[in-house]
N, C-alpha and C positions, 0 to 999 in steps of 0.2 A: 517019649522023648520030649524034653522041655522045649517050649517055643522060644524063638529068638526074636527079639525086638530090634528092628532096624531103624535107626534114627534118620529122620528126614531133615536134610540141611535147610536152614533158614535162607530166605532170599537175601541176595546181596544188595547192599545200599550203594548204588552207583552214582557217578557224576557224569553229566553230559555236557561236554564242551563244544559249543557250536561256533564255528569260525565266522568272523565277519567276512563279507564278500564285497569285493569291488567289481562292479559290473557296468556295462553300457546297455542302454535300452536296445532290445531286439537282438542281443548277442548272447549266445549260449555261455553259461558259466557253470561251475560246479559248487553245489551246496555240500559242505563238509562238516562232519561232527565226529567227536571221539567219545566213546563210552568207556569209562574207567572206574576202577575202585582204588581205594587207598591201599598201598602196600608198604612194607617196612622200608623200602628204598625209593619210594615215589609211587607214581600212578602205574597201575597194571591194566592193560587193555582187556575188554570183555568182548570176545568174538561171538558170531552167530546170533546176534540180536537185531531185531528189526527196528530201525529208526524211521519215524514218520516226520516229514518236513512240512511246515506251513510258512508261506510268505504273505505278509499283509492279510493274515487271517484265512487265506485260501490254501487248500491242500495242494502241495507241489508233487508229492509222491513219497515213496519209501525206498530204503536201501538197507542191506544187511551188513553188519560190522564184520571186518576181517579179524585176523588173529590179534592185531594191535588195537582193536576196538574202533577202527575208523570206518565210517560209512560215507559214501560219495554218491551224489545224485546230480545228474545234469538238469539244468533248468534255464528257462528263458522267459523274460518278461518285457512288456512294453512300458512298464511303469517308470517314473522318474522320481528321484529323491531318495530319502532314507526310509526304509521299511523294516519291520521286525521279521527276523527269521525265528521260528520256534521249532525245535527238535524235541521229539517225545519218544520214550519207550512206554507204550501203553499197556501191552500184555506180554508177560514173560513168565516162564516157569522158574526162573532163577534170579531175576533182577526185579527189585521193587520199581513201580512206576516212577519215572523221573523225566524232567524236562530241562531244556537249556535255551538260552536266548542269544541271538546274534543280530548284527545289523546288516541288512542288504542295501548296500550303497549303490544305487543305480544313477550314476553321475554322467553328465555331459562332459565330453573330453575338453571342451574349450573353457570350462570354468576352472580357475586357478586352484591349485592344491596347496594347503598350508600344513607343513610338518610341525608337530608340537611334541617336544620332549616332555614326558609326564613330570619329570623332576622339577620343571619350571612352574608347575601348578601348585606346588606344596608351600605351605606357610613356612617361611624361613629358607626354603629352597636349599636344603643341605643334603638331600639324598644322594646326589651323584658326586659329592665332594669328600666323602669319608673313606674312599678307597674300595668300596664294595657296592654291588648293585642294590637298588632299593627293594624293600620287601613289602608286598602289597598288604600283608597282615598288619603292618605298623605304619601305614602312610600318614595317619594323623589328619590334621585339618588342611583344607585348601586355602590358598591365598584368597583373601576376601574379595578382591577385585577381579580375579582371574575368570570365574564363570561368566560374569556379566560382559567383560570385554571380549572374551572368546566367542560368546553367543552373538554379539554384534558383528564380529568378523565373519562368523558362519552364516548369519542371516543375509548379509548384504554383499558378500564377495567370495569367500573361500569355501571349498570343501576341506574337511579337516581329517588328517590322519594322526592319531595319537601313537607316539613311539614309546614303547615300554622297554627300558634297559634292564629290567629284572628277569626273574625266572618265568618261563613260559607257563608253568603250572599255576601261577598266580593270576592269570589273565581274567578268570572269572571274578576274583576279588577286586581287581582293578576296575572292571566294568561296573561292578556294584558301587565302587567308590565314586566313579565319575557320575553315575546316575544320582547317587545320594547328594552330591554337591552341586547338582544341576548344571553340569557341563553340557554343551550342545552335542547332538549326535555326530558321530564320525565313525571311522573304523580304527580298530586297535591292531597294532603289529608289534611283535617282539623283535627289537633290533638292539643287540648289545652295543655298548658305547664306543667300541673301537672304530676309528674313522674309516677303515677299509670296509667294515661291515655296513656302515651307513651308506657309503658310496655304492656298494653292491646292491643295497635296497633301492636306491634311487635309479640305478641302471636297470634293475628289474622292472620298475615302474615304467621307464621309458620303453623297454622292450615290449611291454604289454600295451603300448599305445598311450600311456599316461605321461606325456612329455611336457605338460604344463605345470610342473612343480615350481611354483613362483617364489615361495618364502618358507622360512623355518624359524622356530623359536626354540632356542637351546640354552645351554649353560657352559659348555666346555670349549676350549680352544680347538679341539679336534672337530667338534660340530661346526664351529664357525669356519675353520679352514676348508672343510669339505664342501660346504655350501658356496662359499665365495669362489673357490676354484671352479665350481660348476655354474657360476653366474646365477646363483639363487640368492635372493635377499636373506640375510641372516640377522636376526635380532637376538641379542645375548644378555642374559642375566648373569653377570660374572660372580664367581665365588669371592666374597670380600676378604677371605683369609688367604687367597692365593694372589701372587703377583704375576699375572700372565699377560703377554702381549698378543692382542687380537689383531687380525687383519684390518686395515684401515677402512675397508668397505663394510665391515660389520657394524651394526648399530648397537651401542652399549647402553642399556637402561637398568634402572633399579626398581621400577614400580610398574605393575600391570596397567595402571590407568594411563600410562604414557604410550602403550603399545601401538595404538592406532595412528599415532603421529609418524610412525616409521613403516607402516605397511599399506 
């Protein structure tokens, strides 16, 4: 009887998306990561794989991915400031070794938070004004003054949350872009541009004890209206091709080098 050769499947090339974490010192939080592969209609989760987490170079523990590829590990630290989270798949019979990075933001509640729409960081700032969300694969160059000015704001006063109005699956590319252009550390969150969703995000921060959202830098009338109604400072880079009326308490500027005059 002829022998039958059984092909052995090659290992899968996965991607590991590690979520940024907003935490308070000495308060338990959840480290989260999602292990996925590229599929014809987007990401497909890879379940049953062990993810090892490290925070600030120290092993925090491991967790196994569920059917959607998500792994969650409870963690607590006394550290303060922005620290790296590293997630790793080290040994697997079906997935190649892969790692992912996130930011562990262990912030004091009393330090003010600054919301920054990523669209305002772009050279030309046209991403949110063409009718569709920005694409992290084609972000292009950053405004030449934005990294320096935002770094100064982050060093001396604010904790920064970057708001990404594009697709969630591009968050890895967005983080790479922010790092490549030397923007200061912060956490990234996917928040679609609709005012109601921005308001829901702010409300969720407050419910989590982060009620010191002091200012935001954005581009649209909806962004300005939402912040002003909630007594949050709003600095706006308006679209020069639109004739929009912004609330009078919003500060309208055209250059990043003027940003600190208003915050």
